[in-house]
N, C-alpha and C positions, 0 to 999 in steps of 0.2 A: 914653648910656643908652637913647635911643630905638632905636638899632640893636640893642642887646642885647635890648631888649624885643621887637623884631620877630622876631629869630632865635628867641627862646623861644617866641613864639606859633606860629611855623612848626613847631617841633619838637613842640609840643603837638598841632597839627593832624595831623601825620604819625602820631603815636602813636594819635590817635583813629581815623584811617582804618584803620590796621593792626589796631586792636582790632575795628573793624567788619567788616573783611574776613577776618581770621584768627581772631578770637575770637567771642564770642557763642554762638549755638545751634550744637551739633555735629551736628545732624540727628536722624533717627529710625531706630532700629535695629529690624530684624525678622528672624525666623527662618523660612526657607522650606524645606519638606520635599519632596524629589523622590524618585522611585523610583531614579533614577541621577543621577550628577553631571553627565552630558552633556558631559564634557571642559571643565567650567568651571575657571577658575583665579582666585585673588584678583586684585583690581583690574579684573576684567571689568566692563563697564558694565551699568547697569540703565536701560532705556529705557521711555518711555511715549509712544506715538505717534511713535516714531523720534527722540525728543529725550532726551538723558541727564538722569536725575533722581537718580542715585545710583551706587554702586559695590558690588562684592562684597568683603566683608571677610575672610571665612574659610569654609572648606569642611571639614566633618567627617562622620564616619559614626556613625549612631545605633546603639543596641543592637539594634534590629530591622532593621538593614541598609538604612537609608534614608540618603540624602544630605541633611545639614542645611547649608543655605547661609545665612550671616549677611550681610545687606545693610544699607546705610545710605542713606536717601533724604532729599532736601531737604524734601519736604513729607510730612505724615502720610498714611497710607493708611486707607481706610474698609472696613468690612465688605462682602464681596462681591468683593474684589479677587482676580484670578486671575493666575497667572504661568506663562510658557512659556519654555523654553530654546530659543533659536534660534541659527542660524549666519549669519555675514555672507557666506559663500561656501562652495562645495563643497570647496574645497582650503584648506589652511592649518592652522596649529597655534594653539591658544588663541584662536580667532576666534569664540568663543561669547559670547552675552550673554543677559540675562534681559529678556523683554518683559512689562511689567505692563499689565493692563487694570484700572484703578482702579474701585472700587465707587462707587456714587452718593454725592454730597457730603452728602445728607441722612441717610445711614446713619451709624451710630456709628463713631468712629475706633478703629482697632486700637491698643491701648496700646503704648508703646515696649517692645521686647523680646517682643512678641506673636508668635504662630506662625501661619503659613498652612499648613494641612495639605496632604498629597499629594492630597486630594480636590479641591483647587482649583489644583493645579499640573500641568503636563504636561511629561514628559521627552521629549527627541528620540529618534527611532529612527534610529540610524546605519546606514550601508550595511553595515558588517561584521555588525551584528545581523541584517539582512535576509539576507545571504549565509550566515550560520550556520544559518538555517532550511532552507537548500537542501541536498540530498544531493550527493555527489561527482559523479555523472553530470550532474545539473542544473547544477552550477557549471561543469563543463567545457563543457557546451552553451552556457551564458551567455557564457563566455569566447570561444567560437567566434563567437557572435552579435556581440559587441563587436568582435572582430577583423574579422569580415566587414563591419561598418559602417565600420571604418577603411579597409578595402580599397575599399569602395563610394565613399567620399568622397575618396579619394586622386586628385588631379588633376581633381576636379570641384568645386572650391571655388566657382566662379561659379554653377554650378547649385544648389549647396547654399545659397548666400546668397539666390538667387532663391526657393528653397523656404522659407527661414526667414521670408520676407515673409508667407507664409500660415500660419505657425505660430501666431501670436497670434490671428488670426481663427478658426483651428481650435479653439484652446483656448476661445475665447469661445462658439463654437457648441456645443462639448462641455459647457461650463458651463450653457448654456441647456437643452441636452438633459437633463442631470442634474437641473436645477431642475424641468423638466417631469415627470420621473420621480418626483422627490421630492414634487411637488405632490399627486399622487394616490397616497397610500401604500397604500390598500386595493387599487386596481387593480394596483399594482406587486407587492404581496404575493401577490395571487391569481395574477398572471402567474408569479411565482417558484415558487409551490406547484404550479401546473399544469405549468410547465416541468420542475420536479423530477419530477413524475409521468411526464411524457412521456419524460424522459431515463431514468427507471427502467424504463419499458416497453422502451425501446430497449436498455438494458443487459441485460434479460432475453432479448432476441432477438439478442444480440451474435453468436451463431454464424450466424444467418441473415443478419445484416448483413455479417459477414465474407465469407460465401458470395456475397452480392450484390456486394460490392466486388470480390471475385475474379472473378466472372463479368463484371462491368462492365470490369475490367481486360483480360480476354481479348477482350471485344467491341471495346473501343477498340484493342487490339493488332491484331485482325483488320482493323479499319477502317484503321489505320495501314499495314498491309501492302498495302492496296488504295488507297493515297493517289494513285497515278497515275490509276487509274480514277475516283477522286473528283475529281481535278483536271480530267480530261476532261469529267466530268459537269457540273462547275461552269462550264467554258468553254462547254459546249453549252446551259447553262440560260438565259442571257439571250436567245439567238435563240428558244428554245422559249417563253419567257415573252412575247416580242414577238408570236410567231405566235399564242399563246393569247389575247393581248390583242386581236389582230385578229379572231380567231374569236369572241370574246365580243361584240365590237362588231357583227359581222355577225349574231350570234345575237340581239342585241337587236332588230334590224330584223325578223328572222324571227319573233320572239315577237309583235311588233306585228301582223304579218300573220296570226299564228295566233289572235289574239283573236277575229275573227269566227267562226272554226271552233269555238272553245270556246263562244262565245255560242250558236251554233246547236246545239251538242252538248248544252247544258243542257236543251233541250226533249226531246231524245231519251233523256236519261238520267233523266227524272223517274220513269219506271216501273222503273228499274233496281234500286232498292232493294227493292221488293216482289218483283221477279223473283229477286233474289239470296237473299231470305229463303225463297222457295219452293224455290229451287235447293238450299238447304242441306239440306232434308229428303231430297233425292235424293243429295247428295254424302256426307252422313254415313253412310248404309248402304253407299255405294260404297267407303268407305275400306278395309274388310276385303277387298273384291274386288280393289282395287289391290294390297293387301298380298299376297293369293294370286297375283295376276298377277306381282308382283315375284318371288315364289318360283318361279313357273312359268318366267319368263324366265331368271332367274339363281339357281341353287341350288348350295350347296356339293357338290362331288363331280363325278364324270364320268358323262356320258351319262344325265343325269337331268333336263334342262331343255330349254327351247326353243332356247337358244343352242347347246347341243351338237347338238340335232337339225338346226339350220340348217347347222352345220359339216359334218355328214354328208350334208346335202342335195346338196352339190356333187358328191360321189362318186355319189350316187343319180341325179343329173341326167345325169352322164356315162354311167352304166350304162344308164339309161333311153333315152338318145339312141341307143344301139346297138340297142335293142330296138324302136324305133318302126317301123322298116321292116318287120321280120317281123310285128309286131302288125297293121299296116295290111293286110298281105297275108293274114293269118289272118282278119281281119274281112271282107275282100272275099270270101274263099273261103267264109266262113260265112254270107254274105248269103242264098244260096238256102235254106239250112236254116232260117234265121230267118224268111224269108218263108213257108216251108212250115209252121212251128210257130205263126205268128201266128193263123191261123184256129182253132186248137185251144185258144185262150185260154179261151173259155167253159167247155169241158169241164174244163180244169185247175182253174179257180176253183171250178166246181161240185164237183169232187172234194174240194178242200180244205174247202169250206164244209159239205158234206153228210157228210163222213166222221165227224165227231163225232156228228151226229144218228143216223146209221145204227148206230154202234157203242155208243150210250149205253144201249140196252135189251138185257137179257139174261135168260135163264131158267136152269133147272137144268142145261141142256146148255151154257151159256155164252152169249156174245153172239149176237144174231140174225145178225149178219154174220160168217160164218165164211170166212176166206180160207185156202185150201189151195193149196200150190204145185202147179201142173200142169206138170210138166216132161216133156220127152221122155225115153223110155227110152234109157239110155246103154249098157246091156248086154243080151244075149240069154241067157236061161236054157236051157241045153242039157240033154238027158237026162244024167243022172249028176251033175247039180249044178254043172257047169262054166259059167262066165260068159264069153261071147264079146263083145268090144266091137262095137257097131253103128257102121257108118260114119256120119259126119255127114249125108250125103245121104239116109240112110234113117231118121234118128232121129225125124222127124215123120210118117212113113208111117202108123204106128199111130194117131196122132191124126186123120189124114185119114180113115182107115178108119172111125173112130167118129163121123165127121161133126162134128168139132171143129176144123175148119180155121181158119186165121188170119182175124181180123176186120179188114176194110179199110173201116170206116165212115168216111164223109166228114165234114168239120167241120159240126156242127149236126145230124148224123144221129141223135143220141140222142133227139130230140124230134120230134113231128109238126109239119107245116107249119100255120101259123095266120095269122090276119089281121094279125099284127104284122109279118110279112115283107112287103117291098114287092111281091113277086110269087112265085107258087109255084115259079118257076124258080130263085129264089135260095135255095131250101131243098131239100136241103142245099147248103152253100156249096161251089162248085167252082172258085173263084178265077178266073172268067172263062175257063175252059178249061185252066188250068194244071194242074188235078188230074185231068184226063181220063185214065183208065187207072190212076190211082194209088189210087183208092178206089171203092167200090161205092155209087152214089147211091141204089140201091134198098134198102140196108140201113138201114131206119128201123123204129121200133116200129110195130106194127099199131095201127090206130084212125084216126079221122077227123083 
């Protein structure tokens, strides 16, 4: 009996354990509304902080085309709970789960069968949704980028692994950068607005920008064509820089030696500023003069400025060179005539000075000074009215017959001798005997 009683007690204990494990509370059911089902399937897990807390029971479509997901959790959910559909990896089928962020424990519990609306749920964005937003050329370009990445990493696995070591620090640095940007929202917003304005201004000048890029392309192409010259320049640049360095070092010593000169020059330049101010009053009026001088030296056109004149001076110099000899000979031959004419300078100047005075007065018959030509007769009037030419040797005979012979007055003979002359023998002037026989020294006006 004791054995039977023990076996019965064991059976009762097993039944109680089974009831505790398999029976009792069936969990808490909730309805989650998502914009899309996100490739969820029944029996996918529901996680909180990475730990399973329930499963997906059913997925259906509502009348307003939302995905209604029924889940069962072990513990009740509170108001403020949010849900996100996540994936365990980028590849695989039915590898999605729902991640819950429970609301605070002091919030009201969501009743069993309650609904968490799409305002507090997040649907995943699949790659195919992203690709569907791209047009055909962009998708082709993206395929080429992916293929190019594959080609880039082919055979470079060790370098790629080395690069991946810096991937996580790069993401962390990027996260810190984004955090800094997000920290000052006003500055970021102002930057984006001003950047948009700048990009708009650039877009308005896109034609000029295109021309700039085209010209830059041509300039770089021209530089590329002269790459050999550029290489030679770069090769010669280090020696030139070393020589320049040496020059500058020597120049430093020269500047030190120049300091005393500058110090002494300060004394001499104290009055320079007032001088320059006074000079400005001279320079300003001289500006038009220099402008006219510029036009005098160089003027548009031919044979109208000093430059053209200097060009022709060469030919004039050559021509004058040929005439210097004859000119000197003519001057030597004219010297006696000039020496003879010099003593008559007072008479000539007196004639010029007194001519206006003599001819200024006039009466009814005209001016007091009446000049009539007294020329020799050129023809003889014969009986019968015929004119016979008179030979040149006889043309002045009639004047001589009338006592009007030629006047050979000596220089100074038009006035009487006075105390102003050094001696009576110097009046009239006979040139120290050179005019003897050439003039009549007695032909002077009467009077003392």
